C-alpha positions as CSV (number, residue, x, y, z in Angstrom):
1,M,6.4,-24.1,46.1
2,F,10.0,-24.3,44.6
3,N,12.9,-24.9,47.2
4,F,15.0,-21.8,47.0
5,Q,18.1,-23.1,48.6
6,F,20.1,-22.3,45.6
7,Y,19.7,-18.7,45.8
8,K,22.5,-17.0,47.6
9,T,20.4,-14.4,49.8
10,Q,16.8,-14.1,50.7
11,G,17.0,-10.5,49.7
12,K,17.8,-11.4,46.1
13,I,14.7,-13.5,46.2
14,K,12.6,-10.7,47.5
15,E,13.9,-8.3,45.0
16,I,13.1,-10.6,42.1
17,Y,9.5,-11.0,43.4
18,Y,9.1,-7.4,43.9
19,Q,10.1,-6.7,40.3
20,F,7.9,-9.5,39.0
21,E,4.7,-8.3,40.9
22,K,5.4,-4.8,39.8
23,N,5.7,-5.6,36.2
24,M,2.7,-8.0,36.1
25,N,0.3,-5.7,37.8
26,C,1.2,-2.5,35.9
27,K,0.9,-1.6,32.1
28,N,4.2,-0.7,30.6
29,E,4.6,3.1,30.3
30,Q,6.0,4.2,26.8
31,G,8.7,6.2,28.4
32,Q,10.1,3.1,30.2
33,D,13.8,2.4,29.5
34,L,13.6,-0.5,27.1
35,Y,17.2,-1.3,27.7
36,G,16.6,-1.5,31.5
37,V,14.0,-4.2,30.8
38,L,16.2,-6.1,28.3
39,A,19.1,-5.9,30.9
40,L,17.1,-8.4,32.9
41,A,18.3,-11.0,30.6
42,K,21.9,-10.4,31.2
43,D,21.9,-13.1,33.9
44,V,19.7,-15.6,32.1
45,N,21.1,-18.9,31.3
46,E,20.7,-19.3,27.5
47,L,19.8,-23.0,28.1
48,V,16.5,-21.7,29.7
49,F,15.6,-19.9,26.4
50,H,16.2,-23.0,24.3
51,S,14.2,-25.2,26.8
52,L,11.3,-22.9,26.9
53,I,10.9,-22.7,23.2
54,K,11.0,-26.5,23.2
55,I,8.3,-26.7,25.7
56,F,6.1,-24.0,24.0
57,R,6.5,-25.9,20.7
58,R,5.8,-29.4,22.3
59,E,2.9,-28.3,24.4
60,K,1.6,-26.0,21.5
61,I,1.4,-22.9,23.8
62,Q,-0.3,-20.0,22.4
63,D,-0.1,-17.5,25.3
64,C,3.6,-17.9,26.5
65,L,3.3,-15.1,29.2
66,D,0.1,-16.7,30.7
67,F,1.8,-20.0,30.6
68,L,4.9,-18.7,32.6
69,Q,2.6,-16.8,35.0
70,Q,0.6,-19.9,35.9
71,S,3.9,-22.2,36.0
72,L,6.1,-20.1,38.1
73,N,5.3,-21.9,41.3
74,Q,4.9,-25.3,39.8
75,S,7.6,-27.8,40.6
76,H,7.1,-29.9,37.6
77,V,8.3,-27.1,35.2
78,K,11.9,-27.5,36.2
79,Q,11.8,-31.2,35.6
80,E,10.1,-30.6,32.1
81,M,13.0,-28.2,31.2
82,L,15.3,-31.0,32.1
83,E,13.5,-33.4,30.1
84,V,13.1,-31.6,26.9
85,G,17.1,-30.9,26.6
86,S,20.0,-33.1,26.2
87,Y,22.1,-31.6,29.0
88,S,25.4,-32.8,30.6
89,H,25.7,-33.3,34.2
90,L,27.0,-29.9,34.9
91,E,24.4,-28.2,32.5
92,K,21.6,-30.1,34.6
93,L,23.0,-28.6,37.8
94,Q,23.2,-25.3,36.4
95,M,19.5,-25.6,35.3
96,L,18.4,-26.7,38.7
97,N,20.1,-23.6,40.3
98,V,19.0,-21.0,38.1
99,N,15.8,-21.6,36.1
100,M,13.2,-20.4,38.5
101,N,15.0,-17.0,38.9
102,D,15.4,-16.9,35.1
103,I,11.7,-17.7,34.3
104,K,10.8,-15.0,36.3
105,K,13.1,-12.4,34.6
106,I,11.8,-13.7,31.0
107,A,8.1,-13.3,32.3
108,I,9.0,-9.6,33.5
109,V,10.5,-8.9,29.9
110,L,7.6,-10.5,28.0
111,N,5.0,-8.5,30.2
112,T,6.8,-5.1,29.8
113,I,7.4,-5.5,26.0
114,K,3.9,-6.9,25.2
115,D,2.5,-3.2,25.1
116,H,5.7,-1.4,24.1
117,E,6.3,0.3,20.9
118,L,8.9,-2.6,20.1
119,N,5.8,-4.9,19.6
120,R,3.7,-2.5,17.6
121,E,6.0,-0.4,15.5
122,N,8.3,-1.3,12.5
123,Y,11.8,-0.3,13.9
124,S,13.4,-0.5,10.4
125,V,11.8,2.8,9.3
126,E,13.5,6.2,9.4
127,K,11.5,7.3,12.4
128,Y,13.0,5.0,14.6
129,K,16.6,5.3,13.4
130,Q,18.0,7.4,16.4
131,I,16.1,5.1,19.0
132,K,17.4,2.1,17.3
133,Q,20.9,3.4,17.2
134,N,20.9,4.2,20.8
135,L,19.7,0.8,21.8
136,I,22.3,-0.9,19.5
137,T,25.0,1.1,21.0
138,K,24.2,-0.3,24.6
139,I,23.5,-4.0,23.5
140,S,25.9,-4.7,20.5
141,Q,28.4,-6.4,22.7
142,D,26.0,-8.1,25.1
143,V,25.6,-11.8,24.0
144,K,23.0,-12.4,26.7
145,I,20.6,-9.7,25.2
146,Q,21.3,-11.0,21.8
147,E,20.2,-14.4,23.0
148,L,17.1,-12.8,24.3
149,F,16.4,-11.4,20.8
150,K,16.8,-14.9,19.3
151,F,14.4,-16.3,21.9
152,L,11.9,-13.4,20.8
153,V,12.4,-14.3,17.2
154,Q,11.5,-18.0,17.8
155,L,8.6,-16.9,20.1
156,T,6.8,-15.7,16.9
157,S,6.5,-19.3,15.9
158,V,4.1,-20.1,18.6
159,D,2.6,-16.9,20.0
160,D,0.6,-14.3,18.0
161,N,1.2,-11.7,20.7
162,Y,4.8,-11.1,19.9
163,I,5.2,-11.1,16.1
164,Q,6.1,-7.5,15.6
165,C,8.6,-7.7,18.7
166,G,10.2,-10.7,17.1
167,S,10.5,-9.2,13.8
168,N,12.0,-6.1,15.3
169,S,14.4,-8.4,17.1
170,L,15.6,-10.2,14.1
171,H,16.1,-6.6,12.5
172,L,18.2,-5.4,15.4
173,L,20.2,-8.7,15.3
174,V,20.8,-8.1,11.6
175,E,21.8,-4.5,12.1
176,M,24.2,-5.4,14.8
177,K,25.8,-8.1,12.5
178,V,25.3,-10.9,14.9
179,D,26.2,-14.4,13.6
180,L,22.9,-16.0,12.9
181,R,24.3,-19.0,11.1
182,E,22.6,-22.5,11.5
183,Q,19.8,-21.0,13.7
184,S,16.6,-23.1,14.2
185,F,14.2,-20.6,12.9
186,E,11.4,-23.1,11.9
187,N,7.9,-21.5,11.7
188,I,9.0,-18.0,12.7
189,R,6.4,-15.4,11.5
190,I,8.3,-12.1,10.3
191,R,6.6,-9.0,9.1
192,N,6.9,-5.3,8.4
193,T,10.7,-5.1,8.7
194,S,14.0,-5.0,6.9
195,L,16.5,-7.8,6.7
196,I,18.9,-6.3,4.3
197,R,22.2,-8.2,4.2
198,A,21.0,-10.6,6.7
199,K,23.3,-13.6,7.1
200,L,21.1,-16.7,7.6
201,V,23.5,-19.2,6.2
202,R,22.5,-22.9,6.9
203,C,19.4,-21.8,9.0
204,D,16.4,-23.9,9.1
205,L,13.7,-21.5,8.0
206,S,11.1,-24.3,7.3
207,G,7.5,-23.3,7.8
208,S,8.4,-19.6,8.2
209,E,6.1,-16.9,7.0
210,F,7.5,-13.4,5.9
211,D,5.1,-10.6,5.0
212,N,6.3,-7.2,4.0
213,V,9.9,-7.9,4.6
214,I,12.8,-6.4,2.6
215,I,15.3,-9.2,1.9
216,R,17.6,-7.4,-0.4
217,G,21.1,-8.7,-0.1
218,I,20.2,-11.6,2.2
219,N,22.5,-14.6,2.3
220,L,20.6,-17.7,2.4
221,N,23.4,-20.2,1.4
222,G,22.5,-23.7,2.5
223,A,19.3,-22.8,4.1
224,K,16.5,-25.2,4.6
225,L,13.4,-23.6,3.0
226,F,10.5,-26.1,3.3
227,N,7.0,-25.0,3.0
228,C,7.7,-21.3,3.5
229,K,5.2,-18.7,2.9
230,W,6.9,-15.5,1.9
231,R,4.9,-12.7,0.4
232,N,5.2,-8.9,-0.3
233,L,9.1,-9.5,-0.4
234,G,11.2,-6.3,-1.0
235,I,13.9,-7.3,-3.2
236,N,13.6,-4.9,-6.2
237,E,11.7,-2.1,-4.1
238,G,14.4,-1.6,-1.5
239,I,15.8,0.9,-3.9
240,L,13.8,3.7,-5.2
241,L,11.3,3.6,-8.1
242,N,11.2,0.2,-9.8
243,G,8.5,-1.9,-9.1
244,H,5.9,-1.8,-12.0
245,V,5.7,-4.6,-14.4
246,G,3.6,-2.6,-17.0
247,K,4.1,0.9,-18.7
248,I,3.8,3.8,-16.5
249,N,0.8,5.8,-17.5
250,S,1.2,8.7,-15.1
251,V,3.2,10.0,-12.2
252,C,2.2,12.7,-9.7
253,F,3.7,14.5,-6.7
254,S,1.8,15.2,-3.6
255,R,1.4,18.8,-2.8
256,D,4.4,18.7,-0.2
257,S,6.4,16.6,-2.6
258,N,7.0,14.0,0.1
259,Y,5.2,11.2,-1.9
260,L,4.9,10.3,-5.6
261,A,2.2,8.2,-7.0
262,S,2.7,6.1,-10.1
263,C,0.0,4.3,-12.0
264,S,0.5,1.6,-14.6
265,D,-0.9,-1.0,-16.9
266,D,0.1,-3.6,-14.3
267,K,-3.3,-2.5,-12.6
268,T,-1.6,-1.1,-9.6
269,I,-0.8,2.6,-8.0
270,R,2.4,2.7,-6.2
271,L,3.0,5.4,-3.6
272,W,6.7,6.1,-3.0
273,D,8.2,7.9,0.0
274,M,10.6,10.4,-1.5
275,K,12.6,10.8,1.8
276,T,13.3,7.1,2.4
277,G,13.0,5.8,-1.3
278,Y,10.8,3.0,-0.5
279,I,7.5,1.9,-1.5
280,K,4.9,3.3,1.1
281,S,2.0,1.4,-0.3
282,V,0.6,-0.4,-3.2
283,L,-3.1,0.1,-4.3
284,K,-4.4,-2.7,-6.5
285,G,-7.1,-2.1,-9.2
286,K,-8.9,-4.6,-11.6
287,S,-7.5,-3.1,-14.8
288,Q,-4.8,-0.6,-16.2
289,V,-4.7,2.6,-14.3
290,N,-4.6,5.7,-16.4
291,Q,-4.0,8.6,-14.0
292,A,-3.9,9.6,-10.3
293,C,-3.8,12.8,-8.5
294,F,-3.4,13.6,-4.7
295,S,-6.0,15.8,-2.5
296,P,-4.3,19.0,-1.1
297,N,-3.6,17.4,2.3
298,S,-2.3,14.1,0.7
299,T,-4.8,12.0,2.5
300,T,-6.8,11.0,-0.4
301,L,-5.9,10.0,-3.9
302,A,-8.1,9.9,-7.0
303,S,-7.4,7.4,-9.7
304,C,-9.3,6.3,-12.9
305,N,-9.5,3.2,-14.9
306,D,-12.3,1.5,-17.1
307,Q,-15.3,3.9,-16.9
308,F,-14.9,4.8,-13.1
309,V,-13.2,7.3,-10.8
310,Y,-12.0,5.9,-7.6
311,L,-11.1,7.6,-4.3
312,W,-8.6,6.0,-1.9
313,N,-8.0,6.7,1.7
314,L,-4.3,6.8,2.0
315,K,-4.1,6.1,5.8
316,T,-6.1,2.7,5.3
317,N,-5.0,2.1,1.7
318,R,-8.6,1.3,1.0
319,C,-11.1,2.5,-1.8
320,I,-13.5,4.6,-0.1
321,N,-15.8,5.4,-3.2
322,K,-16.2,4.7,-6.7
323,L,-17.7,7.7,-8.9
324,V,-20.1,6.1,-11.5
325,G,-21.3,8.1,-14.6
326,H,-19.2,7.6,-17.6
327,N,-19.9,4.7,-20.0
328,R,-16.7,4.4,-21.6
329,Q,-12.9,4.5,-20.4
330,V,-12.0,7.5,-18.3
331,N,-8.7,8.9,-19.5
332,T,-7.8,11.8,-17.3
333,I,-8.8,13.3,-14.1
334,C,-7.8,16.6,-12.4
335,L,-8.4,17.8,-8.8
336,F,-9.0,21.4,-8.1
337,S,-6.3,22.8,-5.7
338,D,-8.7,23.3,-2.8
339,G,-9.7,19.5,-3.2
340,T,-13.4,20.3,-3.6
341,T,-14.1,19.5,-7.2
342,L,-12.7,16.8,-9.5
343,A,-12.9,16.7,-13.2
344,S,-12.8,13.5,-15.4
345,G,-12.5,13.2,-19.1
346,S,-13.6,10.0,-21.0
347,S,-13.5,8.2,-24.5
348,D,-17.5,8.7,-24.2
349,K,-16.7,12.3,-25.3
350,S,-17.8,14.0,-22.1
351,I,-16.4,15.6,-19.2
352,R,-18.0,15.3,-15.7
353,L,-17.3,17.5,-12.6
354,W,-17.7,15.7,-9.2
355,D,-18.1,17.1,-5.7
356,V,-15.4,15.2,-3.6
357,K,-17.3,15.6,-0.4
358,T,-20.6,14.3,-1.5
359,R,-19.2,12.0,-4.1
360,Q,-21.9,13.2,-6.4
361,Q,-21.8,14.4,-10.1
362,Q,-22.2,18.2,-10.2
363,T,-22.2,18.9,-13.9
364,R,-21.7,17.1,-17.2
365,L,-19.8,19.0,-20.0
366,E,-20.7,18.1,-23.5
367,G,-19.4,19.5,-26.8
368,H,-16.4,17.3,-27.9
369,N,-17.0,14.9,-30.8
370,S,-14.1,12.7,-29.8
371,A,-12.4,11.3,-26.7
372,V,-11.1,13.5,-24.1
373,W,-7.5,13.0,-23.1
374,S,-6.7,15.7,-20.8
375,V,-8.3,18.1,-18.4
376,C,-6.8,20.8,-16.3
377,F,-8.3,23.7,-13.9
378,S,-7.2,27.2,-14.0
379,L,-5.5,28.7,-10.9
380,D,-8.8,30.2,-9.4
381,G,-10.9,27.1,-10.4
382,T,-13.3,29.1,-12.7
383,T,-12.1,27.6,-15.9
384,L,-11.5,24.1,-17.0
385,A,-9.4,23.1,-20.1
386,S,-9.8,20.0,-22.0
387,G,-8.1,18.5,-25.0
388,S,-9.6,15.8,-27.3
389,G,-8.9,13.9,-30.5
390,E,-9.2,10.5,-32.3
391,Y,-7.2,8.9,-35.1
392,K,-8.7,10.3,-38.4
393,G,-11.6,11.4,-36.2
394,N,-14.1,14.2,-36.5
395,E,-12.4,16.6,-34.1
396,C,-9.3,17.8,-32.5
397,S,-9.7,20.6,-30.3
398,I,-9.0,22.4,-27.0
399,R,-12.1,23.8,-25.1
400,L,-12.4,26.1,-22.2
401,W,-15.3,25.6,-19.9
402,D,-17.0,27.8,-17.3
403,V,-16.9,25.6,-14.3
404,K,-19.8,27.3,-12.4
405,T,-22.3,27.4,-15.4
406,G,-21.0,24.3,-17.2
407,L,-21.0,26.2,-20.6
408,Q,-18.3,26.3,-23.1
409,K,-16.3,29.5,-23.2
410,A,-13.9,29.1,-26.0
411,K,-12.7,26.4,-28.6
412,F,-9.3,26.1,-30.1
413,D,-9.3,24.0,-33.2
414,C,-6.1,22.0,-34.1
415,Q,-4.9,20.5,-37.3
416,N,-3.6,17.3,-35.9
417,D,-5.5,14.1,-34.7
418,Y,-4.9,14.4,-30.9
419,V,-4.5,16.8,-28.2
420,L,-3.1,14.6,-25.5
421,S,-2.2,17.0,-22.8
422,V,-3.2,20.5,-21.6
423,C,-1.8,22.5,-18.8
424,F,-2.4,26.1,-17.4
425,S,0.5,28.1,-16.3
426,P,0.7,28.8,-12.6
427,D,-0.7,32.3,-13.3
428,S,-3.3,31.0,-15.6
429,T,-2.6,33.5,-18.5
430,T,-1.3,30.8,-20.8
431,L,-2.5,27.4,-21.7
432,A,0.0,24.8,-23.0
433,S,-0.9,21.8,-25.3
434,G,0.9,18.8,-26.7
435,G,-0.4,16.2,-29.3
436,D,0.6,14.1,-32.1
437,D,2.1,16.9,-34.3
438,N,5.3,16.6,-32.3
439,A,5.0,20.2,-31.0
440,I,4.0,22.0,-28.0
441,R,1.7,25.1,-28.4
442,L,1.4,28.0,-26.0
443,W,-2.0,29.7,-26.2
444,D,-3.1,33.2,-24.8
445,F,-5.9,32.4,-22.2
446,K,-7.9,35.7,-22.7
447,T,-7.6,36.0,-26.6
448,G,-7.4,32.5,-27.7
449,Q,-4.6,33.2,-29.9
450,Q,-1.5,31.0,-30.2
451,K,1.5,32.7,-28.7
452,A,4.4,30.3,-29.4
453,K,5.1,27.0,-31.0
454,L,7.8,24.9,-29.4
455,D,9.5,22.5,-31.9
456,G,12.1,19.8,-30.9
457,H,10.4,16.5,-30.3
458,S,10.4,14.2,-33.2
459,N,7.4,12.2,-32.2
460,T,4.1,12.7,-30.2
461,V,4.1,14.7,-27.2
462,Y,2.2,12.8,-24.5
463,S,2.7,15.0,-21.4
464,I,3.5,18.7,-20.5
465,C,3.9,20.2,-17.2
466,Y,4.9,23.8,-15.9
467,S,7.4,24.4,-13.2
468,P,5.9,26.0,-10.1
469,D,7.3,29.4,-11.0
470,G,6.0,29.3,-14.6
471,T,9.4,29.9,-16.1
472,K,9.9,26.5,-17.5
473,L,7.9,23.7,-19.1
474,A,8.7,20.1,-19.1
475,S,7.5,17.6,-21.9
476,G,7.6,13.9,-22.5
477,S,7.4,12.3,-25.8
478,S,7.2,9.0,-27.8
479,D,10.6,9.9,-29.0
480,N,11.9,8.5,-25.6
481,S,13.1,11.9,-24.5
482,I,12.1,14.7,-22.0
483,R,12.7,18.2,-22.8
484,L,12.9,21.3,-20.6
485,W,11.8,24.7,-22.3
486,D,12.4,28.3,-21.4
487,V,8.7,29.6,-21.5
488,K,9.7,33.2,-22.0
489,T,12.2,32.6,-25.0
490,G,10.5,29.3,-26.3
491,Q,14.0,27.9,-26.5
492,Q,14.8,24.4,-25.4
493,K,17.0,24.4,-22.3
494,A,17.8,20.8,-21.9
495,K,17.1,17.3,-23.2
496,F,17.1,14.4,-20.9
497,D,17.8,10.9,-22.5
498,G,17.6,7.7,-20.6
499,H,14.3,6.2,-21.0
500,T,14.2,3.4,-23.7
501,S,10.5,3.8,-24.7
502,Y,7.9,6.2,-25.0
503,V,7.6,8.9,-22.1
504,Y,3.9,9.0,-21.1
505,S,3.9,11.3,-18.1
506,V,6.2,14.2,-16.6
507,C,5.4,16.0,-13.2
508,C,7.5,18.7,-11.4
509,S,7.8,18.7,-7.7
510,I,6.3,21.7,-5.8
511,D,9.7,23.2,-5.0
512,G,10.6,22.9,-8.8
513,T,13.8,21.0,-8.2
514,T,12.8,17.5,-9.1
515,L,11.1,16.1,-12.4
516,A,9.6,12.7,-12.3
517,S,8.9,10.9,-15.5
518,G,7.0,7.6,-16.4
519,S,7.7,5.6,-19.3
520,D,6.6,2.5,-21.7
521,D,9.9,0.9,-20.4
522,N,8.1,0.2,-17.0
523,S,10.4,2.6,-15.1
524,I,10.1,6.0,-13.3
525,R,13.0,8.4,-13.5
526,L,13.8,11.4,-11.5
527,W,15.7,14.5,-12.9
528,D,17.4,17.4,-11.2
529,V,15.8,20.5,-13.0
530,K,18.2,22.9,-11.8
531,T,21.6,21.1,-12.5
532,E,20.4,18.7,-15.1
533,L,22.7,16.3,-13.6
534,Q,23.0,12.4,-13.4
535,I,23.9,10.8,-10.3
536,L,26.0,7.5,-10.7
537,P,26.3,5.3,-7.7
538,T,29.9,3.9,-7.3
539,N,28.5,0.3,-6.7
540,N,27.0,-0.2,-10.0
541,L,27.7,-3.9,-9.9
542,S,25.3,-5.4,-12.7
543,N,23.6,-4.7,-15.9
544,D,20.5,-5.8,-14.1
545,K,19.3,-2.3,-13.6
546,M,17.2,-0.5,-11.0
547,L,16.7,3.2,-10.4
548,A,18.7,5.1,-7.7
549,S,17.2,8.2,-6.0
550,I,18.7,11.6,-6.5
551,Q,18.3,12.1,-2.7
552,P,21.7,11.1,-0.9
553,P,19.9,9.7,2.3
554,I,18.8,6.6,0.0
555,F,22.5,5.7,-0.4
556,P,24.4,7.2,2.4
557,E,27.3,5.0,2.0
558,M,27.9,6.3,-1.6
559,D,30.4,9.1,-2.4
560,L,28.2,10.9,-5.0
561,T,30.6,14.0,-5.4
562,E,32.8,12.5,-8.1
563,N,30.2,10.9,-10.2
564,I,28.3,13.5,-12.0
565,T,27.6,13.7,-15.7
566,P,25.4,16.4,-17.2
567,K,22.0,16.1,-19.0
568,L,21.4,12.6,-18.5
569,S,18.9,10.6,-16.4
570,I,19.6,9.2,-12.9
571,Q,21.5,6.1,-13.2
572,Q,20.1,2.7,-12.5
573,I,21.9,0.2,-10.4
574,S,21.7,-3.5,-9.8
575,Q,18.3,-5.0,-9.0
576,N,19.6,-7.8,-6.9
577,P,23.2,-7.2,-6.4
578,Y,23.7,-9.3,-3.2
579,L,21.2,-12.0,-3.0
580,E,22.9,-15.3,-2.1
581,A,21.0,-18.5,-2.0
582,S,23.5,-21.2,-3.1
583,G,22.7,-24.6,-1.9
584,A,19.5,-23.5,-0.3
585,L,16.8,-26.3,-0.3
586,I,13.5,-25.4,-1.3
587,M,10.3,-27.6,-1.3
588,K,6.8,-26.3,-1.7
589,G,5.8,-23.1,-0.3
590,E,5.8,-19.6,-1.9
591,F,8.3,-16.7,-2.5
592,V,6.5,-13.6,-3.9
593,N,7.6,-10.0,-4.2
594,Y,5.7,-6.8,-4.0
595,Q,4.8,-7.1,-7.5
596,E,3.2,-10.6,-7.0
597,I,5.9,-12.2,-8.9
598,E,7.0,-15.6,-8.0
599,L,10.8,-15.6,-7.2
600,L,11.5,-19.3,-7.4
601,S,13.4,-18.7,-10.7
602,L,15.4,-16.2,-9.1
603,F,16.4,-18.6,-6.2
604,K,17.2,-21.2,-8.8
605,S,19.4,-18.8,-10.8
606,K,21.3,-18.2,-7.5
607,G,22.0,-22.0,-6.9
608,S,19.1,-23.0,-4.9
609,L,17.8,-26.4,-5.2
610,I,14.1,-27.0,-6.0
611,L,13.2,-30.4,-4.6
612,E,10.5,-32.8,-5.9
613,G,7.0,-31.7,-4.4
614,Q,7.7,-28.2,-5.8
615,T,5.4,-27.1,-8.5
616,G,7.4,-25.1,-10.9
617,Q,7.4,-26.1,-14.6
618,Q,8.1,-22.3,-15.3
619,Y,11.4,-22.6,-13.5
620,N,13.1,-25.1,-15.7
């Protein structure tokens, strides 16, 4: 047993033991005051933190809490702590006096936070904003607790049990603007957090592993980055809606408009959180993804590529089923509003109806003589509309199908080559179509007669979408524009310019206020339908562009009230406005963003030095 002559009172010793036994034998309750636990570190000598990390690394300890528990009453621990550090005579006296007391306190903290949400959840997300702010208010001036956080960050290098806790600790240090220069962060493992504007100047991050970490604005000047493994980095995606590296084929809002799905030639589907502006998840396919649509409760997403339809579980982000039946590319899908039936149209000239619950094909609809490019259910789900066509092909038509019987109800012949988009009005009295004749046509559902022809686009109309109230119609075209039409008068209400290439998809939010568009220029844009306004961020620092969101919470620091220009797209802002890496030393390792793009060329452009041993001919 240790000699406790250095403690001032026997009562203090008993209190420490009482706290220790209480916390070691009881599971942490979620409601426990986290600050109260962290406050135990207020009196811990920071030399103890440094010494313990050195011991853990030297002895290759993988369960630090178990090690501390077993070592509390072993006299050699004190001697080990003195041996691993280069301490002055005064510091050695301090170590002899306080380290047993401090070890117990550290053990209490580790035992408590092991099962706490701090060690399970991502504190950088909006959900924990208030909890985080309350905690920061209490500890922002407390240097000892900040030292505890640094210890928890370093602990991730040896102990798998505290990776999320260490990641949140680093996030909190960054949020508090704590000076993190010249820290020894070798081999730390950080995941699922945000390090926006972190100041890691001259830090040693060799051997570190980052996964799903937003590093926009990080300062790595002079940092040592040997053998790092940084994957799924958020540099571009920290700001809303830029992430694809191929043309956008489809955009689709969830029924509650909380999420937007985009699919692309880059073989991915990206889900965007419309409240925070960040990527929620990336679903990876094996080829270009043509279209996606949400289930009514937003828990399932359907997508199509190659000759298959895929169903994804959005809680796990895993593909749960592949619907097999078509023998050529599936171009279009549509999910009925109750989520029970899914329609798919293909270049094999057929349409298939699928039971979403059983994952089985219900019906095969045949009649088109060319590829099917668009399908859409009527409001009551009894009728399906389809549009087809081929370049100088045998047929360009719109057909209406009885969903229950699978029989064709009507056929509208067109004079052009393609019908690329069909869409029912919300009341299902009118069917709109768009194609390569540059026009939008409105058809009377009951009579099959053309009610109106909307002219304005100068090239192919790829996508059309009604507003939820049915009064407006949006269209996207290969003339690079989006147009908004008054359905009653047939007149153009607005023209939105901003995309630099074809607009392949438009989709209106459920409340009718926001229009999303996807383009061949690899970008997604959001438009305010009511005001037709463009929001110009005040910190547009670069011509290297990225989309900004129309929702103010994305950029709370910006004053948007004086930056409004009518009838233009939402402004793009700097992609990497603040990244600093001058003099950073990089050897081997990998630095890859969400798009699986290697970032070494970016680091080099910022002044990093790529040393010998780093493969990278492409970075010259």
